[in-house]
N, C-alpha and C positions, 0 to 999 in steps of 0.2 A: 741581554736586551739591548737592541740598537736604538739609540735616541736620535739618530740622524746627524750627529756631530762627530767630527774626527777626534782622535785622542788629543791632538794638539789644542783644539778648541776647548776641550774639557779642562785643560790646565792653564787657561788664561787667567791673568791677574791684572787688576787695574788699581792704581793708587793715585792719590792726590797728595803732593808734598809741598810744603811751604818752606822755602829756603831763606834764612835770615843772615845778614852780614853785608859785606861789600859784594853784592851780587848783581847790581845794575850798572850798566855802562862798562862792563868788562867782558862782554861776549858770552855771558852765561847761557842765554837762551839758545843761541846758535850752537854752542858747545853741546848742550843737552840734545838739540835736534840731531846733531851728527851722531851722537851715541845711540839715540833711539832708532834712527833709520838704519844704522849699521847693524843693529840687532833685531831688525824687522818689527819694531814696536810702533804703535800709533799713539796719538795724543796731542798735547800742546804745552807750550811754555809761555807765560805771560808776566810782564812786570806789573806789580801792584803799586797803588798810590802810596802805600806805607813803606816802600823801599824793598820789600821782599819780592821773590820770584816764586810764582806758583807753577808747579810742574805736575801735569796729569799725564800718566803714561800707562799703556796697556800692552801686554805681551806675555810671553812664557814666564812662568814663575821665576826661573833662573835668570832670565834677561832683566826682569823688573828688579829683582834683588841686587843684581850687579849694578844697575843704574842707580839704585838708592844708595848703595855704598859709595859710588863715584860722586854723588852729589855733595858728600862731605868734603871732597877735595876741590871740585870745581875747576875751571880753567885757571891758568897761571896767574892772572891778575886778580882773581877773586879771593875773598877771605870769608869763608863760611863759618858762622857762629852756631847755627842750629838748623836742623832739618826735622820738621814735624810732619808725620806721615799718617794718612787715614786711608784705609781700603775703601773703595767705592765700587758700585756695580759695574760689571763688564758691559761694554757697548759693542756688540757684535757687528753693528752696521758701520762703525767708524773705519776710516782709511786715512793714511797719511799722518804727518806730524806738522802742526801749525805753530807759528810764532805770532803771538799777539803783543 
C-alpha cells in the first residue's frame, strides 16, 4: 500500500532533550546546530532560564540517535551532567535548524 510518503519519511524521529550542566555560554547551541545540519536534521536549540539547554531535533532514526549520544559530550568547554529525552510527534512541515 502506498501512503504517499517515501521510506525516508516513514523513518523520521523527533525528540526533545533537556541538557543539564555547564551548557550555556560555551557554544553548545551552535555546536548542536552544526551537528544537526551536517546530518540533515531540523529543529532548534534554546537556552532555558534555569540554565539548561533544550534541544528539539528531527531526522532519520540513526541521525537522531547519534546526536543524542553526542549531547552527553557537548563541545569542549561544556560539562554535561544529564540529558533527559522525550520522543515528540514528527513535524513534517519543519525546515532548517534554529537557535533561540
